[in-house]
C-alpha positions in Angstrom: -234.8 18.1 62.3 -231.2 18.8 63.2 -228.3 17.4 61.2 -227.4 14.8 63.8 -230.9 13.3 63.7 -231.0 13.3 59.9 -227.6 11.6 59.8 -228.8 8.9 62.3 -231.9 8.4 60.2 -229.9 8.0 56.9 -227.3 5.7 58.5 -230.1 3.5 59.7 -231.9 3.6 56.3 -228.8 2.7 54.3 -227.7 -0.1 56.7 -231.2 -1.5 56.7 -231.4 -1.4 52.9 -228.1 -3.3 52.8 -229.3 -5.9 55.2 -232.5 -6.4 53.1 -230.6 -6.6 49.8 -227.5 -8.8 50.6 -229.1 -11.8 48.7 -229.9 -9.7 45.7 -226.4 -8.3 45.6 -225.0 -11.8 45.6 -227.5 -13.0 43.0 -226.4 -10.1 40.7 -222.7 -10.9 41.3 -222.0 -7.7 43.1 -219.4 -8.0 45.8 -219.7 -5.6 48.7 -217.6 -4.7 51.6 -218.2 -2.2 54.5 -215.1 -0.1 54.7 -216.2 2.2 57.5 -219.1 1.9 59.9 -219.5 4.1 62.9 -221.9 6.8 64.3 -220.6 9.4 61.9 -219.7 7.6 58.7 -220.8 4.6 56.7 -218.8 3.6 53.6 -219.9 0.7 51.4 -217.8 -0.5 48.4 -219.6 -2.4 45.6 -217.8 -4.2 42.8 -218.6 -6.2 39.7 -216.1 -7.3 37.0 -216.6 -4.1 35.1 -217.7 -1.4 37.6 -217.0 -0.2 41.1 -219.5 1.7 43.3 -219.3 3.6 46.5 -222.0 4.6 48.9 -220.9 7.2 51.5 -223.1 8.4 54.3 -221.7 11.3 56.4 -222.4 14.9 57.2 -220.7 16.5 54.3 -219.0 19.8 55.1 -218.2 20.8 51.5 -219.6 18.5 48.8 -222.3 18.3 46.2 -224.4 16.3 48.7 -225.8 16.8 52.2 -225.4 13.3 53.6 -225.4 10.6 50.9 -223.2 10.1 47.9 -223.6 7.1 45.5 -221.2 6.9 42.6 -220.3 4.2 40.2 -217.1 4.3 38.2 -216.0 2.2 35.2 -212.8 2.0 33.2 -213.4 3.6 29.7 -210.6 4.0 27.3 -208.1 3.2 30.0 -209.4 5.8 32.5 -211.8 5.6 35.4 -214.9 7.6 34.8 -218.0 8.2 36.9 -220.8 6.6 34.9 -223.6 7.0 37.6 -223.9 9.5 40.4 -226.6 10.3 42.8 -226.4 12.9 45.7 -229.0 13.8 48.2 -230.1 17.3 49.0 -232.3 19.1 51.5 -235.5 18.0 49.8 -234.6 14.3 49.5 -237.1 11.8 50.9 -236.6 8.2 52.1 -238.3 7.0 48.9 -235.9 9.1 46.8 -233.0 7.4 48.6 -234.4 3.9 48.2 -235.1 4.5 44.5 -231.6 5.8 44.0 -230.0 2.8 45.7 -232.1 0.4 43.6 -231.4 2.3 40.4 -227.7 2.3 41.2 -227.7 -1.4 41.9 -229.5 -2.1 38.6 -227.0 0.1 36.7 -224.1 -1.6 38.5 -225.3 -5.1 37.5 -225.6 -4.3 33.8 
């Protein structure tokens, strides 16, 4: 499958996951906002009182991921630190992505 098709599939998967989990995010007191949404990039910001997360879907040209980055940062000792990170690779399955999204949301809510 070429990169354009993979990107389209992942964009659909992440957006569908968000649509299916909006109520859960609200119940967990996680604010979310879509910062970018087009055929090449989807950027979702997630925030709680203590942590901030970012889910980025794009065709990465030079990054530790192929298409999906999910990072959560927290202020520790006065500095922002990445406390959770997940990146896809060429072997990532749809289940891997869904598991990572759910794990990240669970981490963000604690």
